C-alpha positions, 0 to 999 in steps of 0.5 A: 680339224683336217689340218690338225690330223695332217700335222699329227700324221706328219709328226708321227711319221717323222718320229717313227723314222727317227726311232727306226734310225740305228744309234751310232756307237762312239768310237773308242779313244775319244778324248776332250781336251780344253784350256780351261777347267770344266770344259771351258776355253778353247776345246777339241774332241778327237778320237785317238788310236790306242797304243800311239803317243800324241804330242799336245798341239800348240793350243794345249801344250802346257795349257790343258786343264780338261783332259777327259776320256770318253766312257769307253773301256780305255785309259790314257797316260799324260806325260811331262815330255814329248813323244819319243822323249826321255823321262828324266824326272826322279819322281816319274813323268806321269801322274798315272792313268786317266779314264772316264771315272778319274776324279780330276779329268775336268780340272787337272789344275787341281793336281797342278798338271794343267801346266805340265802335259806335253803328250799322252798315250791311250790303251784299251783296258784289260781285265788285269789292269790296275787303274788309279783314280785319285 
C-alpha cells in the first residue's frame, strides 16, 4: 500500500510539473514540404522569414507534392522560376496563394504543380488580403 501511495505521489508531482510548463507558440512561417502527397516521402519542416524568396532545395525542386503552411496568419506563393528570376509565362508564374486552409496543400499533384515549383515567398496576411482557396 505504501508503494502504491509513493507511486501515486510521484505521478501526481510529474503531472503538475507538466501542467505548469508554459506552452510554446509556434513561430510564424512554418511550412511542411514533402516529395510525396499527404506528407509522404522525404519531408522537411522549416520556419521561413516573411517577404523573402526561397529557392527549393535539390530534394524538392520540381518534386514537392506537399506544400503545407502551418496554421498561423500567413500565406505563401509558389513560383515557376528561381528567386530573382523573370516570369515569362503568358499565364502567370504562380497558381495563387497557399495557406493553412488551401484544399490541395497536401497534394499539389492534384493541380499539376508538384513538378513545377522552384521557389516560394510567404507573407503575413493583412485584413484586406484576398486569399484564393481552390
